[in-house]
One Martini backbone bead per residue (centre of mass of N, CA, C, O) as a GRO file, in nm:
protein
  201
    1UNK     BB    1  -6.233  -7.448   1.933
    2UNK     BB    2  -6.328  -7.668   1.733
    3UNK     BB    3  -6.221  -8.001   1.707
    4UNK     BB    4  -6.228  -8.002   1.382
    5UNK     BB    5  -5.997  -7.763   1.391
    6UNK     BB    6  -5.690  -7.919   1.371
    7UNK     BB    7  -5.605  -7.875   1.105
    8UNK     BB    8  -5.492  -7.660   0.884
    9UNK     BB    9  -5.732  -7.670   0.687
   10UNK     BB   10  -5.939  -7.644   0.933
   11UNK     BB   11  -5.833  -7.361   1.028
   12UNK     BB   12  -5.889  -7.206   0.779
   13UNK     BB   13  -6.191  -7.261   0.753
   14UNK     BB   14  -6.268  -7.160   1.034
   15UNK     BB   15  -6.169  -6.864   0.977
   16UNK     BB   16  -6.358  -6.811   0.743
   17UNK     BB   17  -6.623  -6.840   0.893
   18UNK     BB   18  -6.559  -6.625   1.120
   19UNK     BB   19  -6.515  -6.385   0.931
   20UNK     BB   20  -6.792  -6.392   0.806
   21UNK     BB   21  -6.959  -6.378   1.070
   22UNK     BB   22  -6.851  -6.104   1.157
   23UNK     BB   23  -6.951  -5.930   0.921
   24UNK     BB   24  -7.246  -5.995   0.963
   25UNK     BB   25  -7.286  -5.917   1.260
   26UNK     BB   26  -7.181  -5.616   1.231
   27UNK     BB   27  -7.403  -5.539   0.995
   28UNK     BB   28  -7.683  -5.739   1.074
   29UNK     BB   29  -7.675  -5.897   1.316
   30UNK     BB   30  -7.809  -6.159   1.464
   31UNK     BB   31  -8.071  -6.179   1.280
   32UNK     BB   32  -7.869  -6.186   1.010
   33UNK     BB   33  -7.749  -6.443   1.126
   34UNK     BB   34  -7.652  -6.750   0.943
   35UNK     BB   35  -7.546  -7.047   0.841
   36UNK     BB   36  -7.635  -7.026   0.547
   37UNK     BB   37  -7.511  -6.746   0.493
   38UNK     BB   38  -7.217  -6.826   0.539
   39UNK     BB   39  -7.210  -7.046   0.318
   40UNK     BB   40  -7.290  -6.869   0.083
   41UNK     BB   41  -7.052  -6.665   0.089
   42UNK     BB   42  -6.836  -6.917   0.067
   43UNK     BB   43  -6.940  -7.154  -0.115
   44UNK     BB   44  -7.074  -7.364   0.076
   45UNK     BB   45  -7.197  -7.593   0.279
   46UNK     BB   46  -7.388  -7.623   0.554
   47UNK     BB   47  -7.253  -7.881   0.660
   48UNK     BB   48  -6.970  -7.756   0.687
   49UNK     BB   49  -7.039  -7.554   0.906
   50UNK     BB   50  -7.152  -7.775   1.105
   51UNK     BB   51  -6.884  -7.927   1.137
   52UNK     BB   52  -6.765  -7.688   1.321
   53UNK     BB   53  -7.066  -7.562   1.384
   54UNK     BB   54  -7.366  -7.674   1.505
   55UNK     BB   55  -7.455  -7.367   1.580
   56UNK     BB   56  -7.518  -7.041   1.634
   57UNK     BB   57  -7.407  -7.030   1.924
   58UNK     BB   58  -7.132  -7.167   1.862
   59UNK     BB   59  -7.041  -6.950   1.657
   60UNK     BB   60  -7.051  -6.697   1.844
   61UNK     BB   61  -6.863  -6.802   2.058
   62UNK     BB   62  -6.620  -6.847   1.871
   63UNK     BB   63  -6.607  -6.555   1.764
   64UNK     BB   64  -6.545  -6.413   2.030
   65UNK     BB   65  -6.281  -6.569   2.081
   66UNK     BB   66  -6.147  -6.468   1.817
   67UNK     BB   67  -6.154  -6.163   1.886
   68UNK     BB   68  -5.991  -6.189   2.154
   69UNK     BB   69  -5.742  -6.323   2.048
   70UNK     BB   70  -5.654  -6.103   1.851
   71UNK     BB   71  -5.626  -5.887   2.067
   72UNK     BB   72  -5.414  -6.040   2.253
   73UNK     BB   73  -5.200  -6.056   2.025
   74UNK     BB   74  -5.160  -5.753   1.997
   75UNK     BB   75  -5.071  -5.701   2.285
   76UNK     BB   76  -4.827  -5.886   2.286
   77UNK     BB   77  -4.672  -5.747   2.058
   78UNK     BB   78  -4.648  -5.467   2.197
   79UNK     BB   79  -4.502  -5.568   2.455
   80UNK     BB   80  -4.256  -5.690   2.298
   81UNK     BB   81  -4.172  -5.417   2.155
   82UNK     BB   82  -4.176  -5.266   2.472
   83UNK     BB   83  -3.972  -5.401   2.676
   84UNK     BB   84  -3.787  -5.110   2.710
   85UNK     BB   85  -4.021  -4.997   2.849
   86UNK     BB   86  -4.237  -4.870   3.049
   87UNK     BB   87  -4.522  -4.950   3.205
   88UNK     BB   88  -4.667  -4.683   3.139
   89UNK     BB   89  -4.611  -4.684   2.829
   90UNK     BB   90  -4.755  -4.951   2.777
   91UNK     BB   91  -5.030  -4.874   2.881
   92UNK     BB   92  -5.081  -4.629   2.688
   93UNK     BB   93  -5.072  -4.800   2.440
   94UNK     BB   94  -5.298  -4.996   2.500
   95UNK     BB   95  -5.519  -4.792   2.523
   96UNK     BB   96  -5.495  -4.707   2.222
   97UNK     BB   97  -5.558  -4.988   2.118
   98UNK     BB   98  -5.834  -5.018   2.222
   99UNK     BB   99  -5.968  -4.761   2.090
  100UNK     BB  100  -5.908  -4.869   1.803
  101UNK     BB  101  -6.053  -5.138   1.815
  102UNK     BB  102  -6.354  -5.009   1.887
  103UNK     BB  103  -6.356  -4.868   1.600
  104UNK     BB  104  -6.392  -5.121   1.458
  105UNK     BB  105  -6.654  -5.248   1.301
  106UNK     BB  106  -6.609  -5.557   1.354
  107UNK     BB  107  -6.567  -5.529   1.655
  108UNK     BB  108  -6.797  -5.327   1.748
  109UNK     BB  109  -7.041  -5.482   1.632
  110UNK     BB  110  -7.004  -5.740   1.798
  111UNK     BB  111  -7.002  -5.628   2.088
  112UNK     BB  112  -7.274  -5.463   2.076
  113UNK     BB  113  -7.449  -5.717   2.017
  114UNK     BB  114  -7.384  -5.886   2.255
  115UNK     BB  115  -7.471  -5.688   2.480
  116UNK     BB  116  -7.763  -5.678   2.389
  117UNK     BB  117  -7.818  -5.985   2.411
  118UNK     BB  118  -7.750  -6.018   2.730
  119UNK     BB  119  -8.057  -5.928   2.815
  120UNK     BB  120  -8.206  -6.204   2.653
  121UNK     BB  121  -7.951  -6.418   2.640
  122UNK     BB  122  -7.785  -6.643   2.819
  123UNK     BB  123  -7.541  -6.697   2.632
  124UNK     BB  124  -7.451  -6.396   2.617
  125UNK     BB  125  -7.414  -6.341   2.914
  126UNK     BB  126  -7.192  -6.543   2.947
  127UNK     BB  127  -6.992  -6.427   2.738
  128UNK     BB  128  -6.959  -6.150   2.874
  129UNK     BB  129  -6.838  -6.254   3.139
  130UNK     BB  130  -6.593  -6.385   3.009
  131UNK     BB  131  -6.478  -6.128   2.897
  132UNK     BB  132  -6.454  -5.978   3.168
  133UNK     BB  133  -6.258  -6.176   3.304
  134UNK     BB  134  -6.029  -6.164   3.093
  135UNK     BB  135  -5.992  -5.844   3.106
  136UNK     BB  136  -5.925  -5.819   3.406
  137UNK     BB  137  -5.666  -5.977   3.397
  138UNK     BB  138  -5.514  -5.812   3.191
  139UNK     BB  139  -5.532  -5.531   3.319
  140UNK     BB  140  -5.390  -5.604   3.582
  141UNK     BB  141  -5.116  -5.672   3.459
  142UNK     BB  142  -5.071  -5.383   3.351
  143UNK     BB  143  -5.115  -5.204   3.646
  144UNK     BB  144  -4.957  -5.360   3.849
  145UNK     BB  145  -4.733  -5.131   4.019
  146UNK     BB  146  -4.756  -4.824   3.931
  147UNK     BB  147  -4.866  -4.788   4.246
  148UNK     BB  148  -4.733  -4.884   4.551
  149UNK     BB  149  -4.992  -4.778   4.733
  150UNK     BB  150  -5.148  -4.997   4.572
  151UNK     BB  151  -5.313  -5.267   4.603
  152UNK     BB  152  -5.404  -5.564   4.484
  153UNK     BB  153  -5.707  -5.538   4.542
  154UNK     BB  154  -5.739  -5.254   4.422
  155UNK     BB  155  -5.648  -5.329   4.136
  156UNK     BB  156  -5.877  -5.527   4.077
  157UNK     BB  157  -6.101  -5.310   4.094
  158UNK     BB  158  -5.980  -5.118   3.875
  159UNK     BB  159  -5.988  -5.321   3.648
  160UNK     BB  160  -6.294  -5.355   3.654
  161UNK     BB  161  -6.358  -5.052   3.589
  162UNK     BB  162  -6.222  -5.037   3.316
  163UNK     BB  163  -6.388  -5.252   3.180
  164UNK     BB  164  -6.656  -5.121   3.210
  165UNK     BB  165  -6.584  -4.856   3.062
  166UNK     BB  166  -6.530  -4.989   2.790
  167UNK     BB  167  -6.820  -5.101   2.753
  168UNK     BB  168  -6.964  -4.835   2.795
  169UNK     BB  169  -6.845  -4.707   2.545
  170UNK     BB  170  -6.966  -4.905   2.335
  171UNK     BB  171  -7.257  -4.848   2.406
  172UNK     BB  172  -7.259  -4.541   2.356
  173UNK     BB  173  -7.170  -4.561   2.051
  174UNK     BB  174  -7.420  -4.737   1.969
  175UNK     BB  175  -7.637  -4.523   2.038
  176UNK     BB  176  -7.586  -4.225   1.977
  177UNK     BB  177  -7.779  -4.004   2.184
  178UNK     BB  178  -7.538  -3.764   2.206
  179UNK     BB  179  -7.439  -3.493   2.014
  180UNK     BB  180  -7.249  -3.344   2.235
  181UNK     BB  181  -7.082  -3.620   2.204
  182UNK     BB  182  -6.794  -3.722   2.092
  183UNK     BB  183  -6.578  -3.955   2.031
  184UNK     BB  184  -6.327  -3.799   2.118
  185UNK     BB  185  -6.431  -3.715   2.396
  186UNK     BB  186  -6.480  -4.010   2.508
  187UNK     BB  187  -6.196  -4.105   2.476
  188UNK     BB  188  -6.059  -3.893   2.657
  189UNK     BB  189  -6.213  -3.966   2.912
  190UNK     BB  190  -6.124  -4.252   2.928
  191UNK     BB  191  -5.816  -4.214   2.936
  192UNK     BB  192  -5.814  -4.049   3.196
  193UNK     BB  193  -5.950  -4.261   3.377
  194UNK     BB  194  -5.743  -4.495   3.336
  195UNK     BB  195  -5.506  -4.337   3.452
  196UNK     BB  196  -5.614  -4.286   3.733
  197UNK     BB  197  -5.669  -4.579   3.812
  198UNK     BB  198  -5.355  -4.670   3.758
  199UNK     BB  199  -5.199  -4.409   3.942
  200UNK     BB  200  -5.403  -4.316   4.175
  201UNK     BB  201  -5.409  -4.318   4.532
   0.00000   0.00000   0.00000
């Protein structure tokens, strides 16, 4: 987050800006997102938005970090609440949480837009790779050791595959170009694939 957002008041304002930017990006896309538009919706000056985020790219980068931080906070809360459950039960619950999270319009819209932008904007491609790296690390921690016969190296590969499939699901849902496949069917297939990768030697 921008270093200007260090005080409590600054953090609140920063989160207001990010929340508004998230809603705009999810509903109107990158082309519809502007610093001035965010300022207008919040009823603040453009210079106030620029005080926290110097330009549109910086705003989108902070927004993606904000979305990922919120997701990881939710995961941590679930893990803490399920500390007495088995590793497999925790993983199944986190899979359900992931599938619920990418159903949310404000999360789904942001991720789908960033993935689309990554094909033509270098900064978006860098952001996507950062998200991939972060998620690979988190998924690895969730699945490593579920099957003792699977090596650490193999589990890292499998974590990478799960992450690719998560983002593939987001892209597929964004395109929605195959009416024969419902969201429920796609999510069930993803769930089965994740479980196989996590547990089958």
